[in-house]
C-alpha positions as CSV (number, residue, x, y, z in Angstrom):
1,M,-33.3,-29.7,8.6
2,P,-36.3,-27.4,9.5
3,S,-36.0,-25.5,12.8
4,R,-38.2,-26.3,15.8
5,R,-39.9,-23.0,15.3
6,A,-40.8,-23.8,11.7
7,V,-42.2,-27.2,12.6
8,L,-44.3,-25.6,15.3
9,A,-45.6,-22.9,13.0
10,A,-46.6,-25.5,10.3
11,A,-48.4,-27.6,12.9
12,S,-50.4,-24.5,14.1
13,L,-51.4,-23.7,10.6
14,A,-52.5,-27.2,10.0
15,A,-54.7,-27.1,13.0
16,L,-56.6,-24.0,11.8
17,P,-59.9,-24.6,9.8
18,A,-59.6,-24.3,6.2
19,R,-60.7,-20.8,5.0
20,A,-64.1,-20.9,3.4
21,Q,-63.9,-20.2,-0.3
22,A,-65.8,-17.2,-1.5
23,P,-69.1,-18.2,-3.1
24,W,-69.2,-18.3,-7.0
25,A,-70.4,-15.2,-8.7
26,P,-70.3,-14.0,-12.3
27,D,-67.6,-11.6,-13.3
28,G,-69.9,-9.3,-15.2
29,P,-73.5,-8.6,-16.3
30,V,-75.8,-11.6,-16.9
31,R,-78.1,-12.2,-19.8
32,L,-81.3,-14.0,-19.0
33,I,-82.7,-14.9,-22.3
34,Q,-86.0,-16.4,-23.1
35,G,-87.7,-17.4,-26.4
36,F,-90.9,-15.5,-26.4
37,A,-92.3,-12.0,-27.0
38,P,-92.3,-9.4,-24.2
39,G,-95.4,-9.6,-22.0
40,G,-95.9,-13.3,-22.1
41,T,-95.9,-15.6,-19.0
42,T,-92.3,-16.6,-19.5
43,D,-91.1,-13.1,-20.0
44,I,-92.9,-12.1,-16.9
45,V,-91.5,-14.9,-14.8
46,A,-88.0,-14.0,-15.9
47,R,-88.5,-10.3,-15.1
48,L,-90.0,-11.2,-11.7
49,L,-86.9,-13.3,-10.7
50,A,-84.2,-11.1,-12.3
51,P,-84.0,-8.3,-9.6
52,S,-83.6,-10.8,-6.8
53,L,-80.8,-12.7,-8.7
54,A,-79.0,-9.5,-9.5
55,A,-79.1,-8.3,-5.9
56,A,-77.7,-11.8,-4.7
57,L,-75.1,-12.2,-7.4
58,G,-73.9,-8.6,-7.3
59,Q,-74.3,-8.1,-11.1
60,P,-77.1,-6.8,-13.3
61,V,-79.4,-9.5,-14.7
62,V,-80.8,-8.2,-18.1
63,V,-83.8,-10.1,-19.6
64,E,-83.3,-10.6,-23.3
65,N,-86.2,-11.7,-25.6
66,R,-85.3,-13.9,-28.5
67,P,-88.7,-15.1,-29.9
68,G,-89.2,-17.3,-32.8
69,A,-89.4,-21.0,-33.9
70,G,-91.1,-22.2,-30.6
71,G,-88.2,-21.0,-28.4
72,T,-85.6,-22.8,-30.3
73,L,-83.7,-19.7,-31.5
74,A,-83.2,-18.7,-27.8
75,A,-82.2,-22.2,-26.8
76,E,-79.6,-22.4,-29.5
77,A,-78.2,-19.1,-28.3
78,L,-78.0,-20.6,-24.8
79,A,-76.3,-23.7,-26.1
80,R,-73.7,-21.7,-28.0
81,A,-73.0,-19.3,-25.2
82,R,-69.8,-19.4,-23.1
83,P,-70.3,-21.5,-19.9
84,D,-69.1,-18.7,-17.7
85,G,-72.3,-18.0,-15.8
86,R,-73.1,-14.8,-17.7
87,T,-75.8,-16.4,-19.9
88,M,-78.9,-18.1,-18.5
89,M,-82.2,-19.0,-20.0
90,M,-85.8,-19.2,-18.7
91,L,-87.1,-22.3,-20.3
92,N,-90.7,-23.4,-20.5
93,N,-92.6,-26.5,-21.6
94,A,-91.9,-25.5,-25.2
95,F,-88.4,-26.7,-24.7
96,A,-89.6,-30.2,-24.3
97,V,-92.4,-30.0,-26.9
98,T,-89.9,-28.9,-29.6
99,A,-87.6,-31.7,-28.7
100,A,-90.4,-34.0,-29.5
101,T,-92.0,-32.3,-32.5
102,F,-89.0,-31.0,-34.5
103,R,-87.3,-33.4,-36.7
104,R,-83.9,-31.8,-36.2
105,L,-82.6,-29.1,-33.7
106,P,-79.4,-27.1,-33.9
107,Y,-78.6,-28.3,-30.3
108,D,-79.0,-31.3,-28.2
109,P,-81.7,-30.5,-25.6
110,L,-80.3,-33.1,-23.1
111,A,-76.6,-32.7,-23.6
112,E,-76.1,-29.0,-24.2
113,V,-78.5,-27.4,-21.6
114,V,-78.0,-27.6,-17.9
115,P,-81.2,-27.1,-15.8
116,V,-80.6,-25.2,-12.6
117,S,-84.0,-24.9,-10.9
118,Q,-87.6,-25.2,-11.7
119,V,-88.8,-21.8,-10.9
120,A,-92.6,-22.1,-11.1
121,T,-95.4,-24.2,-12.5
122,M,-98.9,-23.3,-13.7
123,P,-102.0,-25.4,-14.5
124,L,-103.7,-25.5,-17.8
125,V,-107.5,-25.1,-17.8
126,F,-110.1,-26.9,-19.9
127,L,-112.8,-24.4,-21.1
128,T,-116.3,-25.0,-22.6
129,P,-118.8,-22.5,-23.8
130,P,-120.3,-20.2,-21.1
131,T,-123.8,-21.6,-21.9
132,G,-124.9,-25.0,-23.0
133,P,-124.7,-28.7,-21.9
134,L,-121.0,-29.1,-21.6
135,T,-120.9,-28.3,-17.9
136,S,-118.4,-31.0,-16.7
137,V,-115.7,-33.4,-18.0
138,A,-118.3,-36.2,-17.8
139,A,-120.6,-34.3,-20.1
140,L,-117.9,-33.5,-22.5
141,V,-116.6,-37.1,-22.7
142,E,-120.2,-38.3,-23.1
143,A,-120.8,-35.9,-26.0
144,A,-117.5,-36.7,-27.7
145,K,-118.1,-40.5,-27.5
146,A,-121.6,-40.1,-28.9
147,R,-120.2,-38.2,-32.0
148,P,-116.5,-39.0,-32.5
149,G,-114.8,-36.1,-34.3
150,A,-117.8,-33.9,-34.2
151,L,-116.6,-31.7,-31.5
152,N,-114.0,-29.2,-32.2
153,L,-111.0,-28.4,-30.1
154,G,-109.2,-24.9,-30.1
155,T,-105.6,-24.3,-29.1
156,V,-103.0,-21.7,-29.9
157,G,-101.3,-23.9,-32.5
158,V,-100.3,-27.3,-33.7
159,G,-97.4,-28.5,-31.5
160,S,-98.1,-26.2,-28.6
161,T,-98.1,-27.3,-25.0
162,Q,-101.9,-26.7,-25.1
163,H,-102.2,-29.0,-28.2
164,F,-100.2,-31.7,-26.5
165,V,-102.2,-31.5,-23.2
166,A,-105.4,-31.7,-25.2
167,E,-104.1,-34.7,-27.1
168,A,-103.1,-36.4,-23.8
169,F,-106.7,-35.8,-22.6
170,Q,-108.2,-37.4,-25.7
171,A,-105.9,-40.5,-25.3
172,M,-106.8,-40.9,-21.6
173,A,-110.5,-40.3,-22.0
174,G,-110.8,-42.4,-25.1
175,V,-112.3,-39.6,-27.2
176,K,-111.6,-38.0,-30.5
177,L,-112.0,-34.3,-31.1
178,T,-111.1,-32.2,-34.3
179,H,-108.2,-29.9,-33.6
180,V,-108.6,-26.3,-34.8
181,P,-105.5,-24.1,-34.3
182,Y,-105.8,-20.4,-33.7
183,R,-103.3,-17.5,-33.8
184,G,-103.8,-16.7,-30.1
185,T,-105.9,-17.0,-27.0
186,P,-108.4,-14.2,-27.8
187,A,-109.3,-15.8,-31.0
188,A,-109.7,-19.3,-29.5
189,V,-111.9,-18.0,-26.7
190,L,-114.0,-15.9,-29.2
191,A,-114.4,-19.1,-31.3
192,L,-115.6,-20.8,-28.1
193,R,-118.2,-18.2,-27.4
194,Q,-119.4,-18.2,-31.0
195,G,-119.8,-22.0,-31.0
196,E,-117.0,-22.7,-33.6
197,V,-115.3,-24.9,-31.0
198,Q,-116.5,-26.8,-28.0
199,L,-113.4,-27.0,-26.0
200,V,-110.3,-24.8,-25.5
201,V,-107.2,-25.7,-23.5
202,E,-105.1,-22.8,-22.3
203,T,-102.9,-21.7,-19.4
204,V,-104.8,-20.3,-16.3
205,A,-102.9,-17.0,-16.6
206,A,-104.0,-16.5,-20.2
207,V,-107.8,-16.9,-19.6
208,L,-108.3,-16.1,-15.9
209,G,-110.0,-12.8,-16.8
210,Q,-112.3,-14.4,-19.3
211,I,-113.3,-17.1,-16.8
212,R,-114.1,-14.5,-14.1
213,A,-116.0,-12.4,-16.6
214,G,-118.2,-15.4,-17.6
215,E,-117.0,-15.6,-21.1
216,A,-115.9,-19.2,-20.7
217,R,-116.7,-22.0,-18.3
218,A,-113.8,-23.8,-16.6
219,I,-114.6,-27.5,-16.2
220,A,-111.2,-28.9,-15.1
221,L,-107.5,-28.2,-14.3
222,S,-104.6,-30.2,-15.7
223,T,-102.7,-30.4,-12.4
224,A,-103.1,-32.8,-9.5
225,Q,-104.0,-29.9,-7.2
226,R,-106.6,-27.3,-7.5
227,F,-105.7,-23.6,-8.2
228,P,-106.4,-21.3,-5.3
229,G,-107.7,-18.6,-7.7
230,L,-110.3,-20.9,-9.1
231,P,-111.1,-23.0,-6.0
232,E,-114.5,-24.3,-7.4
233,V,-112.8,-25.9,-10.5
234,P,-112.0,-29.6,-10.1
235,T,-108.8,-31.3,-11.4
236,M,-108.9,-33.9,-14.2
237,R,-108.1,-36.5,-11.5
238,E,-111.1,-35.5,-9.5
239,A,-113.2,-35.7,-12.8
240,G,-112.2,-39.3,-13.3
241,L,-108.8,-39.4,-15.1
242,A,-106.7,-40.7,-12.2
243,E,-103.3,-40.4,-14.0
244,F,-103.8,-36.8,-15.3
245,D,-101.2,-34.4,-14.0
246,L,-99.7,-32.1,-16.5
247,A,-98.4,-28.5,-15.7
248,T,-96.8,-25.6,-17.6
249,W,-93.3,-25.2,-16.0
250,F,-90.6,-22.5,-16.1
251,T,-87.0,-23.6,-15.5
252,L,-83.8,-21.7,-15.2
253,A,-80.9,-23.2,-17.2
254,F,-77.2,-22.7,-18.1
255,P,-75.2,-23.8,-21.1
256,A,-73.4,-27.2,-20.8
257,G,-69.8,-26.9,-19.3
258,I,-70.9,-24.5,-16.6
259,P,-69.0,-25.1,-13.3
260,P,-71.0,-26.9,-10.7
261,A,-70.3,-24.1,-8.2
262,A,-72.3,-21.8,-10.5
263,V,-75.3,-24.1,-10.7
264,A,-75.3,-24.6,-6.9
265,R,-75.1,-20.8,-6.2
266,V,-77.8,-19.8,-8.7
267,Q,-80.1,-22.7,-7.6
268,A,-79.7,-21.6,-3.9
269,E,-80.3,-17.9,-4.7
270,T,-83.4,-18.9,-6.8
271,A,-84.9,-20.9,-4.0
272,R,-84.2,-18.1,-1.6
273,A,-85.8,-15.5,-3.9
274,L,-89.0,-17.7,-4.3
275,A,-89.3,-18.1,-0.5
276,D,-89.9,-14.3,-0.3
277,P,-93.4,-13.7,0.6
278,D,-93.9,-10.7,-1.7
279,L,-92.4,-12.3,-4.8
280,A,-94.4,-15.5,-4.1
281,A,-97.6,-13.6,-3.7
282,R,-97.1,-11.7,-7.1
283,M,-96.5,-15.1,-8.8
284,R,-99.7,-16.7,-7.2
285,E,-101.7,-13.7,-8.4
286,M,-100.8,-14.7,-11.9
287,G,-101.8,-18.3,-11.4
288,L,-98.1,-19.5,-10.8
289,T,-96.9,-21.7,-8.1
290,P,-93.3,-20.9,-7.0
291,V,-91.1,-23.9,-6.7
292,G,-87.3,-23.4,-6.5
293,S,-86.3,-27.0,-7.0
294,D,-82.9,-28.5,-7.1
295,A,-81.1,-29.1,-10.3
296,A,-81.7,-32.8,-10.3
297,T,-85.5,-32.5,-10.0
298,A,-85.6,-29.8,-12.8
299,S,-83.6,-32.1,-15.1
300,S,-85.7,-35.1,-14.4
301,V,-88.9,-33.2,-15.2
302,I,-87.5,-32.1,-18.6
303,R,-86.3,-35.5,-19.4
304,R,-89.6,-37.0,-18.5
305,D,-91.6,-34.5,-20.5
306,I,-89.4,-35.0,-23.6
307,Q,-90.0,-38.7,-23.6
308,R,-93.7,-38.2,-22.7
309,W,-94.3,-35.9,-25.7
310,R,-92.2,-38.1,-28.1
311,D,-94.4,-41.0,-27.3
312,L,-97.5,-38.9,-27.8
313,V,-96.2,-37.7,-31.2
314,V,-96.0,-41.3,-32.3
315,A,-99.3,-42.4,-30.6
316,A,-101.4,-39.4,-32.0
317,G,-99.6,-39.2,-35.4
318,I,-98.6,-35.7,-34.9
319,P,-96.4,-34.7,-37.9
320,Q,-92.8,-33.6,-37.1
321,Q,-91.8,-30.1,-38.1
322,E,-88.7,-28.5,-39.6
323,Q,-87.2,-25.6,-37.6
């Protein structure tokens, strides 16, 4: 039978508050992979966030570029990584676009990837030639309806986010333009200036310099809110398309099987980092809006966009691709 002293000791211990568990942390260096070349917006977002995560988690966070196949090579590497918290990925809209446009993928985008936090968003901008009559969305729609298929639309490629946003515009505005894919933003903007195309859709970050230099005219933004760096440019909603709200997003993710404690810790540290005025200011200078959402919100945006783009593929007759 336990002694009176043992009973009292046990009672005293039971009365003490439970010792708080140490927060989750990786047990070694962390790879932050992304599926595009160095110097692109996704790469820059990853490199802006990495130092803050490294300081908070107590381990180096090394950005690793795995470009190719629209980001699917990097996404496959994430899906096949051990779920130990030492491999993350900076996703962007291409993750949802490829889920809609590729006939088969070597991973399940909904089951094998765990979104942690939406890091930032960025509007796309609709550009027309720097001179000429296409000075507004209304003028563009009027011209396109007068000559269906006669106006040309330039983007950085078939199946790109820019292409899909342009297709959404055509569907909502009830117009038809002829899509002309280019190898990059400079080529598309040059074609705009030379009159080969009458509309280019691109991310704000990619063309902010050309807009400010007068090489292209910005007639509308794809998001519901105006961009502070181009305060005079209206949104598509303001231009008459009440349901138009499409943004480029950048989301941090883990492979499936990751402990919930890891998701919670990295989400909290991401939100804390993005609340820093210096980091937020650097992002805004690039045309980015810092977010730091919770995991559920990040996941719902991805699921929504995958379904949205799958519906558009069918409606617009966009051919599916092989990886």
